[in-house]
N, C-alpha and C positions, 0 to 999 in steps of 0.2 A: 265652636266653641264648645268644651268637656261639660256633660250636665251636670257632673258633682261641683263644679264650683258657681254654678247659681243657687240662688236658695231655692229654696222646697218650696213647695205647694202643702203640702203635709211635714210641720214640724214636731219640736219634740216639745215634751209636754209633761212633767210629774213623771220620769222616767226612775225617778225611787222606788215606788213601788212596784215594779216591774224587773229587777235585778236578774233574776233564774233564765229571763228572755234576752236583756241585756248582754248576757256572756254566751247565746248562744248566735252571738252577730244580728246587726240589723239590718235589714235590705238599703241597697246604697237608693239617690234620690231619684236617677234615672228609672230604676225598676218601681218604684214607688209611682211616677209620674206618669209614665206611659205603660207600666202592665199592672198597673194598678195593687202593687204590693202595699202589706197593710202590715203594723204594728201595734202592741199595745204601747201608749205612750205618747204613740203620733197622733194629730189629730187637725181638721182639715182648716185651711187657714185663704179658698181661693178664695172667700167673700171680703177678705181687706189686699188689696192688691199691694199696696207698701209693704206688706209684709214680704212678699215675695216677689213684684216683680219689679221688670229691667226702669231704667226711664223711661224707655220706648213704648214698654206695654204699659206701664200708670196712665201715660199721655192719651194713648188707645182706648185706654179703658175709659178713662174722663170722656172724650168724643163718644164713644158708641154710648156713656148713658146716658150721656145730654141728644140723642137722636129721639124726636117723637118715637117711633116705631119699635123703642126697644125700652118706653117706662114702664110698662107693667111687668119688666124683667129685675130677677130678684141681682143681687152682685154678685152673687156665683157662678150665674146664667151669662152676667154680661164678663165675669172671666174667664168665662173657655172659650168667648169669642173672642177674645184677646188670644188668647194663648193659641188657640186655632190657628192663627193670622201668622204662627211662625217668626214674630221678631228676630229672634233668638238667631236662627235662620241665614236670615237675611242681612245681620249684621255679617257673621261671619262672610257670607259671598261675597259681599260689597267689602269687605277688609282683604279677601285672598284676590278679588280683583284687582282691589289697588296696590299689590305685593310685586315686587320686582323678584323676576326669579332668573335664576343664573344657569 
């Protein structure tokens, strides 16, 4: 799966105020997610899994949140646990293993 087709964990917010920076280019979603890029007008939405998560990440977030061991963790911390499990890579590997190669 190419990362730029997945919802970003940092999303656009009020970009009208920073036109000069937009003209200079914006970091791609992969750069934001894996390399910590930042840009004015972006905000962190990790705490709201429904804004960025795939179905498997949303389900895993709910499972992790329900565990006693994670009761004191914030939604952002739970999101990071779900992200670190790399559901996206597991889906790609499963899809590739089901492909018929000629």
